[in-house]
C-alpha positions as CSV (number, residue, x, y, z in Angstrom):
1,M,0.0,0.0,0.0
2,K,1.7,3.2,-1.2
3,Y,-0.7,5.6,0.2
4,V,-3.3,5.3,3.1
5,L,-5.1,8.5,2.0
6,E,-5.4,10.1,-1.4
7,I,-7.2,13.5,-1.8
8,E,-7.5,14.1,-5.5
9,N,-8.6,17.5,-7.0
10,V,-11.1,18.0,-4.1
11,S,-13.2,21.2,-4.0
12,K,-15.9,22.2,-1.5
13,F,-18.3,25.3,-1.8
14,F,-20.5,26.9,0.6
15,Y,-23.4,29.0,-1.0
16,G,-21.2,29.7,-3.9
17,L,-18.0,30.5,-1.9
18,V,-15.0,28.4,-2.4
19,A,-13.8,26.7,0.8
20,I,-11.5,24.2,-0.6
21,D,-10.2,24.7,-4.3
22,D,-8.9,21.8,-6.3
23,L,-6.6,20.3,-3.4
24,T,-4.5,17.1,-4.1
25,I,-2.8,15.5,-1.1
26,K,-1.4,11.9,-0.6
27,V,-0.4,10.5,2.8
28,K,1.8,7.5,3.2
29,P,1.6,4.8,6.1
30,G,3.8,5.9,9.0
31,Q,4.0,9.7,7.6
32,I,3.1,12.7,9.7
33,Y,1.6,15.0,7.2
34,G,1.0,18.7,8.1
35,I,-1.7,21.0,6.9
36,I,-1.0,24.6,7.8
37,G,-2.3,28.0,6.6
38,P,-3.8,31.2,8.1
39,N,-7.0,31.2,10.0
40,G,-10.1,30.5,7.6
41,A,-7.9,28.9,4.9
42,G,-10.1,25.9,4.8
43,K,-8.0,23.4,6.8
44,T,-10.9,22.0,9.1
45,T,-13.2,22.0,6.1
46,L,-10.7,19.7,4.5
47,F,-10.8,17.4,7.4
48,N,-14.5,17.4,7.5
49,C,-14.6,16.2,3.9
50,V,-12.1,13.4,4.7
51,T,-14.2,12.2,7.6
52,G,-17.6,12.4,5.9
53,I,-19.0,15.4,7.7
54,Y,-19.1,17.2,4.4
55,R,-19.3,15.9,0.9
56,P,-17.0,17.7,-1.7
57,E,-18.6,19.0,-4.9
58,K,-15.7,17.9,-6.9
59,G,-12.8,15.3,-6.7
60,T,-12.3,12.0,-4.8
61,I,-11.1,10.8,-1.6
62,K,-9.6,7.3,-1.2
63,Y,-8.6,5.3,1.8
64,K,-6.4,2.5,1.3
65,G,-7.5,2.7,-2.4
66,E,-11.1,2.6,-1.8
67,D,-13.3,5.6,-2.7
68,I,-14.9,6.9,0.6
69,T,-16.0,10.4,-1.0
70,G,-19.2,11.2,0.8
71,M,-19.4,8.2,2.9
72,S,-21.2,8.5,6.3
73,P,-18.8,9.4,9.2
74,H,-19.4,6.3,11.2
75,K,-18.7,4.1,8.3
76,I,-15.4,6.0,7.6
77,A,-14.5,5.5,11.2
78,Q,-15.2,1.9,11.1
79,K,-12.9,1.5,8.2
80,G,-10.0,3.0,10.1
81,V,-10.1,6.9,9.7
82,L,-10.3,8.4,13.2
83,R,-10.0,12.0,14.3
84,T,-9.7,14.4,17.2
85,F,-11.2,17.9,17.2
86,Q,-9.9,21.3,17.9
87,N,-12.5,21.7,20.7
88,I,-12.4,18.5,22.8
89,R,-15.4,16.3,22.5
90,L,-15.6,13.9,25.4
91,F,-18.3,12.4,27.7
92,K,-17.4,14.6,30.6
93,E,-19.5,12.7,33.1
94,M,-18.0,9.4,32.2
95,S,-14.7,8.1,33.5
96,V,-11.6,8.1,31.5
97,A,-11.7,4.3,31.0
98,E,-15.4,4.6,29.9
99,N,-14.5,7.2,27.3
100,I,-11.8,5.1,25.9
101,M,-14.0,2.1,25.8
102,A,-16.4,4.0,23.7
103,G,-13.7,4.2,21.0
104,C,-13.4,0.4,21.2
105,H,-17.0,-0.1,20.3
106,T,-16.4,1.6,16.9
107,K,-14.9,-1.8,15.7
108,S,-17.3,-4.0,17.8
109,Q,-19.3,-6.7,16.0
110,Q,-21.9,-7.1,18.9
111,K,-25.6,-6.8,18.2
112,W,-28.0,-5.1,20.6
113,Y,-29.0,-8.3,22.2
114,H,-25.6,-9.6,23.0
115,S,-25.2,-7.1,26.0
116,I,-28.7,-7.8,27.3
117,L,-28.4,-11.5,27.3
118,H,-24.6,-11.4,28.2
119,T,-23.8,-14.0,25.6
120,P,-20.2,-15.6,25.6
121,F,-19.6,-13.5,22.5
122,Y,-20.3,-10.3,24.5
123,K,-18.0,-11.4,27.4
124,K,-15.2,-12.3,25.0
125,D,-15.5,-9.1,23.1
126,E,-15.7,-6.9,26.4
127,N,-12.7,-8.6,27.9
128,K,-10.7,-8.0,24.8
129,Y,-11.6,-4.4,24.7
130,W,-11.0,-3.7,28.4
131,K,-7.6,-5.1,27.9
132,R,-7.1,-2.6,25.1
133,V,-8.3,0.2,27.3
134,E,-5.7,-0.7,29.9
135,E,-3.0,-0.7,27.3
136,L,-4.0,2.8,26.0
137,M,-4.3,4.3,29.6
138,E,-0.7,3.0,30.2
139,F,0.6,4.3,26.9
140,F,-0.9,7.8,27.7
141,N,0.0,7.7,31.4
142,L,-3.6,7.8,32.3
143,T,-3.9,4.7,34.5
144,K,-4.2,6.6,37.8
145,F,-7.3,8.5,36.3
146,A,-9.0,5.4,35.2
147,M,-12.2,6.0,37.3
148,T,-12.0,9.8,37.2
149,P,-14.7,11.6,35.5
150,T,-13.1,12.9,32.3
151,G,-14.5,16.5,33.0
152,D,-12.4,16.7,36.2
153,L,-9.1,16.2,34.3
154,S,-6.7,19.1,33.3
155,Y,-7.0,20.2,29.6
156,G,-3.8,18.3,28.7
157,N,-5.1,15.0,30.0
158,Q,-8.5,15.5,28.4
159,R,-6.6,15.9,25.1
160,K,-4.8,12.7,25.9
161,V,-8.0,10.8,26.5
162,E,-9.5,12.0,23.3
163,M,-6.4,10.7,21.4
164,A,-6.6,7.4,23.3
165,R,-10.2,7.1,22.4
166,A,-9.4,7.5,18.7
167,L,-6.6,4.9,19.0
168,A,-9.0,2.4,20.6
169,A,-10.7,2.0,17.3
170,D,-7.3,0.7,15.7
171,P,-7.1,3.3,13.0
172,E,-4.6,3.3,10.1
173,L,-5.1,7.0,9.7
174,L,-5.2,9.5,12.6
175,I,-6.4,13.0,12.0
176,L,-5.5,15.5,14.6
177,D,-7.1,19.0,14.4
178,E,-4.9,21.4,16.4
179,P,-3.8,18.8,19.0
180,A,-1.6,21.4,21.0
181,A,-4.4,23.9,21.2
182,G,-4.7,25.2,24.8
183,L,-1.7,23.2,26.1
184,N,1.1,24.8,27.9
185,E,4.8,24.2,27.0
186,N,5.3,21.1,29.0
187,E,2.1,19.5,27.8
188,T,3.0,20.4,24.2
189,I,6.5,18.6,24.7
190,E,4.8,15.6,26.2
191,L,2.1,15.5,23.3
192,T,4.8,15.8,20.7
193,N,6.6,12.7,22.1
194,I,3.2,10.8,22.1
195,I,2.6,11.6,18.4
196,L,6.2,10.4,17.5
197,K,5.4,7.1,19.3
198,I,2.1,6.9,17.5
199,K,4.0,7.2,14.2
200,E,6.3,4.4,15.2
201,M,3.1,2.1,15.2
202,G,3.0,2.6,11.5
203,L,-0.1,4.9,11.5
204,G,-0.6,7.6,9.0
205,I,-1.1,10.9,10.8
206,M,-2.6,14.2,9.3
207,M,-2.5,17.2,11.4
208,I,-3.5,20.8,11.6
209,E,-1.5,22.8,14.0
210,H,-0.6,26.5,14.5
211,D,2.4,25.9,16.8
212,M,5.0,26.2,14.1
213,D,7.8,24.8,16.2
214,M,5.8,21.6,16.8
215,V,4.9,21.4,13.0
216,M,8.6,21.8,12.0
217,K,9.8,19.1,14.6
218,L,7.1,16.5,13.9
219,T,6.1,16.5,10.2
220,D,7.6,14.7,7.3
221,Y,5.7,16.7,4.7
222,I,3.5,19.8,4.7
223,T,0.8,21.4,2.4
224,V,0.1,25.0,3.0
225,I,-3.3,26.3,2.0
226,N,-4.9,29.8,1.8
227,F,-8.3,30.6,0.8
228,G,-8.8,26.9,0.1
229,K,-6.0,26.6,-2.4
230,E,-2.6,25.0,-2.1
231,I,0.2,27.8,-2.2
232,S,3.1,25.4,-1.2
233,Q,3.7,21.8,-0.7
234,G,7.1,20.0,0.5
235,V,9.3,19.0,3.4
236,P,9.2,21.5,6.3
237,S,12.6,23.2,5.6
238,F,11.3,24.0,2.0
239,V,7.9,25.3,3.1
240,Q,9.4,27.3,5.8
241,D,11.5,29.4,3.5
242,D,8.9,29.6,0.7
243,P,8.2,33.3,-0.1
244,R,4.5,32.5,-0.8
245,V,4.1,31.1,2.7
246,V,5.7,34.1,4.3
247,E,3.5,36.2,2.3
248,A,0.3,34.3,3.4
249,Y,1.1,34.6,6.9
250,I,2.5,38.1,7.3
251,G,1.6,39.8,4.1
252,S,3.7,41.3,1.3
253,D,5.9,44.5,1.4
254,D,3.3,46.0,-1.2
255,E,0.4,45.3,1.3
256,E,2.3,47.1,4.1
257,D,3.0,50.1,2.0
258,E,-0.8,50.5,1.3
259,V,-1.6,50.6,5.0
């Protein structure tokens, strides 16, 4: 498998306005792929197209060679494309362990009656998934918070629970929407190390992130978009020095003269 995700000539419009304009992006297994650009550039809209929240008007999105364009979000998740959100979305009243367990159920083959009747299949399935929950809590250093309501955790630990829940579904592509948003310096360093460990598992990772230090340390390849259109693409060192990227973020000298 050469690519885990292929976004080919994708465009998305809202009431005639262009949000995504003919984007092509290809993510390899075990690659951390950064999507960056100014606020309002269309980054989250792109992720919403990949995960089935939006259907693009043009282009195709393929996961492991299969066309998933416009497929429903839960089916895309079941296939192995999982995401986190810029604004953390957890079951705040539920414990850390229960939140992570919710991610396991994405892959579960249980029917509604299995849990009611407590069939042997149900017991085997639940034991397997609780073991997975324990492994993920240890991986994210969350074991001591297993029974703590998630809403009582620090913001940094809530972010880890969200990522653990996504990994519980055994994805092959993990999509991170501003994972370092709201984190302090130490939490950002810890998160960076966690993402590198996730990469070692062989997962493809796409991430939007405004922390440029983090982006440059983590990513293998970057696409920069502005007003929904690609303006630069390449390895971090190339993108960082691309005049088109500098102009998109801070403006050109001509624009400054006009002020």
